[in-house]
C-alpha positions as CSV (number, residue, x, y, z in Angstrom):
1,X,2.1,-8.9,3.9
2,X,5.5,-6.3,5.6
3,X,5.4,-3.4,7.3
4,X,8.9,-2.1,8.9
5,X,7.9,1.8,10.2
6,X,11.1,4.1,10.4
7,X,9.7,6.6,13.0
8,X,9.5,7.3,16.5
9,X,6.2,7.5,19.3
10,X,4.0,8.6,16.2
11,X,4.5,4.7,14.5
12,X,4.1,3.8,18.3
13,X,0.4,4.7,18.6
14,X,0.4,4.7,14.4
15,X,1.3,0.7,14.5
16,X,-0.1,-0.8,18.2
17,X,-2.9,-2.1,17.2
18,X,-2.9,-2.7,13.7
19,X,-1.9,-6.5,14.4
20,X,-4.6,-6.9,15.6
21,X,-6.6,-4.8,13.0
22,X,-6.0,-6.6,10.4
23,X,-6.4,-10.3,12.1
24,X,-2.2,-10.6,11.6
25,X,-3.0,-10.1,7.6
26,X,-0.4,-7.5,8.2
27,X,3.1,-7.6,10.2
28,X,3.9,-4.9,12.1
29,X,7.9,-3.3,13.3
30,X,8.5,-0.1,13.9
31,X,12.0,1.1,14.8
32,X,11.3,3.8,17.6
33,X,13.0,6.9,18.6
34,X,11.3,8.9,21.2
35,X,11.5,12.1,19.4
36,X,13.5,11.0,16.4
37,X,13.5,13.2,13.1
38,X,14.6,12.9,9.6
39,X,18.5,14.0,10.2
40,X,18.3,11.6,13.1
41,X,18.1,8.8,11.5
42,X,20.6,9.5,8.8
43,X,22.9,10.1,11.6
44,X,21.8,7.0,12.9
45,X,23.0,5.5,9.6
46,X,25.8,7.0,8.7
47,X,27.0,5.6,11.8
48,X,25.4,2.0,11.3
49,X,24.0,3.1,15.8
50,X,21.6,0.4,16.8
51,X,19.7,3.5,19.5
52,X,16.0,2.1,17.4
53,X,13.7,0.1,20.2
54,X,12.5,-3.6,17.3
55,X,9.3,-2.9,18.5
56,X,6.1,-5.0,17.9
57,X,2.6,-3.5,19.3
58,X,4.1,-0.4,20.8
59,X,6.4,-3.0,22.3
60,X,10.6,-4.3,22.6
61,X,11.2,-7.0,20.7
62,X,14.9,-5.5,20.8
63,X,18.0,-3.0,20.6
64,X,18.6,-2.4,16.3
65,X,19.9,-0.2,13.9
66,X,17.9,0.8,10.8
67,X,20.8,-0.9,8.4
68,X,19.9,-4.3,10.3
69,X,16.3,-3.8,11.3
70,X,15.7,-3.3,6.9
71,X,17.4,-7.7,6.0
72,X,15.6,-9.0,8.5
73,X,12.3,-9.1,6.6
74,X,12.1,-9.0,2.0
75,X,9.7,-5.9,4.0
76,X,6.5,-5.4,1.2
77,X,6.9,-1.3,2.7
78,X,8.5,1.0,4.6
79,X,7.2,4.3,6.3
80,X,9.1,7.7,6.7
81,X,8.3,10.9,9.1
82,X,8.8,13.2,10.3
83,X,9.8,14.4,14.1
84,X,6.5,15.9,15.1
85,X,7.1,19.5,15.9
86,X,9.1,19.9,12.6
87,X,6.4,17.7,10.4
88,X,5.1,20.9,9.2
89,X,7.8,22.6,8.8
90,X,8.8,21.7,4.6
91,X,13.0,23.1,4.8
92,X,13.1,20.3,7.7
93,X,13.6,17.7,5.6
94,X,15.8,18.3,2.9
95,X,19.2,17.2,2.4
96,X,17.8,13.7,5.4
97,X,14.7,13.1,3.0
98,X,16.7,12.4,0.0
99,X,19.2,9.8,1.7
100,X,16.8,8.3,4.1
101,X,15.1,7.1,0.4
102,X,18.1,6.0,-1.4
103,X,19.5,4.3,1.2
104,X,16.1,2.2,1.2
105,X,16.6,1.6,-2.3
106,X,19.6,0.2,-1.9
107,X,18.0,-1.8,0.9
108,X,15.5,-3.0,0.2
109,X,15.1,-2.5,-3.9
110,X,10.9,-4.1,-4.0
111,X,9.7,-2.6,-0.9
112,X,7.4,0.6,-1.7
113,X,7.9,3.6,0.2
114,X,5.5,5.5,1.9
115,X,4.9,8.7,4.0
116,X,3.8,8.8,6.8
117,X,1.9,11.9,7.4
118,X,1.4,12.5,11.2
119,X,-1.3,14.8,13.5
120,X,-1.5,18.1,14.4
121,X,-1.5,19.2,18.9
122,X,-4.6,19.0,20.7
123,X,-5.2,22.6,20.7
124,X,-4.0,22.9,24.8
125,X,-1.1,21.2,23.7
126,X,1.8,23.0,25.7
127,X,4.4,20.8,23.7
128,X,7.3,23.4,23.4
129,X,7.5,22.8,19.4
130,X,2.8,24.1,18.9
131,X,4.6,27.8,19.3
132,X,6.0,26.9,15.7
133,X,2.9,26.9,14.7
134,X,0.9,29.7,16.8
135,X,-0.2,26.9,19.6
136,X,-3.9,26.4,17.0
137,X,-3.6,23.2,15.7
138,X,-6.1,23.7,12.3
139,X,-3.0,25.9,11.1
140,X,-0.5,23.3,12.2
141,X,-2.1,20.9,10.2
142,X,-1.9,23.3,7.2
143,X,1.0,23.4,7.3
144,X,1.7,19.2,7.7
145,X,-0.2,18.8,4.4
146,X,1.5,21.9,2.7
147,X,4.9,20.2,3.5
148,X,4.4,16.3,3.2
149,X,2.8,17.0,0.0
150,X,5.3,18.8,-1.3
151,X,7.3,15.1,0.0
152,X,5.8,13.3,-1.4
153,X,4.9,14.4,-4.5
154,X,8.9,15.1,-5.1
155,X,9.4,11.9,-4.5
156,X,6.4,10.4,-5.9
157,X,5.4,9.0,-2.1
158,X,1.9,7.5,-1.1
159,X,0.8,9.0,1.8
160,X,-0.4,7.6,4.7
161,X,-3.3,10.8,5.9
162,X,-3.3,9.9,9.4
163,X,-3.6,13.7,10.0
164,X,-6.5,13.9,8.9
165,X,-7.7,11.2,10.6
166,X,-6.6,12.7,13.4
167,X,-8.6,15.7,12.1
168,X,-12.1,14.5,11.4
169,X,-12.1,12.3,15.4
170,X,-11.4,16.1,16.9
171,X,-15.0,17.1,14.6
172,X,-17.0,14.9,16.7
173,X,-18.9,16.2,19.8
174,X,-17.1,13.3,21.7
175,X,-13.8,14.6,21.5
176,X,-14.2,18.3,21.8
177,X,-12.7,18.2,26.2
178,X,-14.1,22.0,25.8
179,X,-17.7,20.5,25.7
180,X,-15.8,18.5,28.9
181,X,-15.8,15.7,26.4
182,X,-13.4,13.2,25.8
183,X,-9.1,14.2,24.0
184,X,-8.5,12.0,21.1
185,X,-4.3,12.9,22.6
186,X,-3.6,12.0,25.7
187,X,-0.9,14.4,25.9
188,X,-1.3,16.7,24.0
189,X,0.1,15.1,21.4
190,X,0.4,11.4,21.5
191,X,-3.1,10.0,20.1
192,X,-4.9,8.2,23.4
193,X,-3.7,5.1,24.4
194,X,-8.0,3.7,23.2
195,X,-9.4,5.5,20.4
196,X,-6.5,7.5,18.9
197,X,-4.7,5.0,18.6
198,X,-7.0,3.3,17.0
199,X,-7.4,5.3,14.6
200,X,-4.3,6.0,13.7
201,X,-4.6,1.8,12.9
202,X,-7.4,1.7,11.1
203,X,-5.3,4.3,8.6
204,X,-2.8,2.5,8.2
205,X,-5.3,-0.7,7.6
206,X,-7.4,1.4,4.7
207,X,-4.1,2.3,3.0
208,X,-2.5,-1.2,3.0
209,X,-4.9,-3.4,2.3
210,X,-7.6,-1.3,0.2
211,X,-10.7,-2.4,3.0
212,X,-13.0,-0.7,4.1
213,X,-12.5,-0.2,8.2
214,X,-16.4,-1.0,8.7
215,X,-15.5,-4.6,8.1
216,X,-13.0,-4.6,11.0
217,X,-14.1,-7.1,13.9
218,X,-11.3,-6.1,17.0
219,X,-11.8,-2.6,19.4
220,X,-10.0,-1.9,22.6
221,X,-10.5,-3.0,25.3
222,X,-13.7,-1.3,27.5
223,X,-14.7,1.4,24.3
224,X,-17.5,2.4,23.8
225,X,-19.1,0.8,20.1
226,X,-21.1,4.0,19.2
227,X,-17.1,5.9,19.2
228,X,-15.7,2.1,17.5
229,X,-18.0,3.4,14.7
230,X,-17.6,6.7,14.6
231,X,-14.2,5.8,14.1
232,X,-14.3,3.5,11.5
233,X,-16.4,5.8,9.0
234,X,-13.8,8.5,9.1
């Protein structure tokens, strides 16, 4: 199946291992501009700006516009998402979401448009946008679920729930920095290059294939098999 993600660094994190996890059952490309919002996607479509890295496994293949990327393949799924610091603020979604959905439907009428619900920041994050959520991971998570659910319901979109997957990982002792253990994030908001990205990829794999993540044989290099199994169960 063919998946195009119209996103930013958070979709880059989520797709980094998806080819390996799916054993190439899923062909995925990510459109990347760091910190790209729904509003910026709308502007780039209107101006046909070739400002996006067309990425495979988190690495650039070429620079493209959204217009170009939608024509590159017969996409089965196209994912959309809000930039992380606005993801829990429903007032930031419109009219940009409506424009983006209408454009994708026109260019790829057979593709299912899916909403990618991204994760809250780490409790110790120093990202400027964390202040919008009282610097509370739990509060940010709740607002993300609330805002994304409202948008998904409005347009009848299914949701890839990486917000909840990452939140559940934080409940594990292995990802409790206060106990001197790992963080699921690498910088307070992006996912760790091994476990965090892997879990986000597992969530996408489960969504697109319907298969259990416990069936996945791939794991990133130098990871702990016991932790990997816990992430699969999430």
